[in-house]
C-alpha positions in Angstrom: -7.9 100.8 85.6 -9.9 98.8 83.1 -7.0 99.1 80.4 -4.5 97.7 83.3 -6.5 94.6 83.7 -7.1 93.9 80.1 -3.5 94.7 79.0 -2.2 92.3 81.4 -2.4 88.5 80.6 -4.4 86.4 83.0 -1.3 84.1 83.7 0.5 87.1 84.9 -2.2 88.3 87.1 -2.5 84.8 88.8 1.2 84.7 89.3 1.3 88.2 90.9 -1.6 86.9 93.2 -0.2 83.9 94.2 3.4 84.7 94.5 4.1 88.5 94.5 1.1 89.8 96.7 2.0 88.1 100.0 5.5 89.7 99.9 3.7 93.2 100.2 1.4 92.0 103.3 2.5 92.8 106.8 4.2 89.5 108.3 1.3 88.7 110.7 -1.4 88.9 107.7 -2.1 85.7 105.8 -4.7 85.4 102.9 -5.1 82.1 101.4 -3.9 81.4 98.0 -7.4 80.4 96.7 -8.9 83.3 97.6 -6.0 85.4 96.3 -6.7 83.6 93.1 -10.4 84.1 93.1 -10.1 87.8 93.6 -7.5 88.1 90.7 -9.7 86.2 88.4 -12.7 88.2 89.3 -10.7 91.7 88.8 -9.7 90.4 85.5 -12.9 89.3 84.1 -14.9 92.3 85.7 -12.6 94.4 83.2 -13.9 92.4 80.4 -17.6 92.6 81.1 -17.2 96.3 82.0 -16.0 96.8 78.6 -18.7 94.6 77.1 -21.3 96.8 79.0 -19.6 100.1 78.2 -20.1 99.0 74.6 -23.9 98.3 75.1 -24.1 101.6 76.7 -22.6 103.3 73.6 -24.5 101.5 71.2 -27.8 103.2 72.5 -29.1 106.2 70.5 -29.0 109.6 72.4 -32.6 109.9 72.2 -33.2 107.2 74.7 -31.2 109.5 77.2 -33.1 112.5 76.1 -36.5 110.9 76.3 -35.8 109.6 79.8 -34.7 113.0 80.8 -37.8 114.7 79.1 -40.0 112.6 81.3 -38.4 114.1 84.3 -36.4 111.0 85.3 -33.2 111.5 87.5 -29.8 109.9 86.6 -30.4 106.6 88.5 -34.1 106.1 87.8 -33.3 106.8 84.0 -30.6 104.1 84.0 -32.2 101.4 86.0 -35.6 101.8 84.0 -34.7 102.8 80.5 -31.1 102.6 79.6 -29.7 99.5 81.4 -32.5 97.2 80.0 -31.9 98.3 76.7 -28.2 98.0 76.9 -28.2 94.6 78.6 -30.2 93.1 75.7 -27.6 94.2 73.2 -24.5 92.7 75.4 -26.0 89.2 76.1 -23.6 87.7 73.4 -20.5 89.6 74.6 -21.2 88.8 78.2 -21.8 85.0 77.4 -18.5 84.9 75.4 -16.7 86.6 78.4 -18.1 83.6 80.8 -17.1 81.0 78.2 -13.6 82.5 78.1 -13.5 82.4 81.9 -14.5 78.6 82.1 -11.8 77.9 79.5 -9.2 79.8 81.4 -9.8 78.0 84.5 -7.0 75.4 83.8 -4.6 78.3 84.2 -4.8 78.1 88.0 -2.7 74.8 87.8 0.2 77.3 87.0 0.1 78.9 90.5 -0.4 75.3 92.4 -3.9 75.1 92.7 -5.9 72.0 91.3 -8.8 72.0 88.9 -10.1 68.9 86.7 -7.3 69.0 84.4 -4.7 69.5 87.2 -6.0 66.7 89.2 -5.8 64.4 86.0 -2.1 65.3 86.0 -1.7 64.4 89.4 -3.8 61.1 89.0 -1.2 60.1 86.1 1.3 59.7 88.9 -0.7 57.6 91.1 0.1 53.8 90.5 -3.5 52.8 90.5 -4.5 55.1 87.5 -1.5 54.2 85.4 -2.7 53.4 81.6 -6.0 55.6 82.3 -4.8 59.2 81.3 -6.7 59.2 77.9 -10.0 58.3 79.7 -9.3 61.1 82.1 -8.5 63.7 79.4 -11.6 62.6 77.4 -13.6 63.0 80.3 -12.4 66.6 81.0 -12.9 67.4 77.4 -16.6 66.1 77.6 -17.2 68.0 80.8 -15.8 71.3 79.4 -17.8 70.7 76.0 -21.1 70.2 78.0 -20.4 73.4 80.1 -19.5 75.5 77.3 -22.2 74.0 75.2 -25.0 74.6 77.7 -23.9 78.1 78.2 -23.9 78.9 74.7 -27.4 77.4 74.2 -28.7 79.5 77.1 -27.2 82.6 75.8 -28.8 81.9 72.6 -32.0 81.3 73.9 -31.8 84.4 76.0 -31.0 86.6 72.7 -34.1 85.1 71.2 -36.2 85.8 74.2 -35.2 89.4 74.4 -34.6 90.1 70.5 -34.9 93.7 69.9 -35.8 93.7 66.3 -39.3 91.9 65.2 
């Protein structure tokens, strides 16, 4: 299932959720377009996060599993107390990268008729009161995206330094 979500472009997933999915619902059932798009983006991004975490789990040496088993830990206890804390330290950069990609992919929802900041700017350009202010709006949007991405990147870097595995 992960290969399906990773193999399809996000714009296709958004189009399917907003246009095609309602065709398969019963006539008396309605799900708001925003809810459908949020679910679609969540499934899409969850596939990428799952792959990042899978990579972290595979990066751990087999000895960690064996040591936890030798202490008599069961499957869940072993994973919660030994394996996942180590794997999550390794995947901090990958998860941060996935979330940054999510932030940068949000303007794609404009394609399915929902507005976010860039879509609102395009809509504002058609308003006579805002004529001539398109450049200021795009500068504001770019500064806003930069601040969000930079803050997430710095936070990720701080987490990496805090949980550094090599001393």
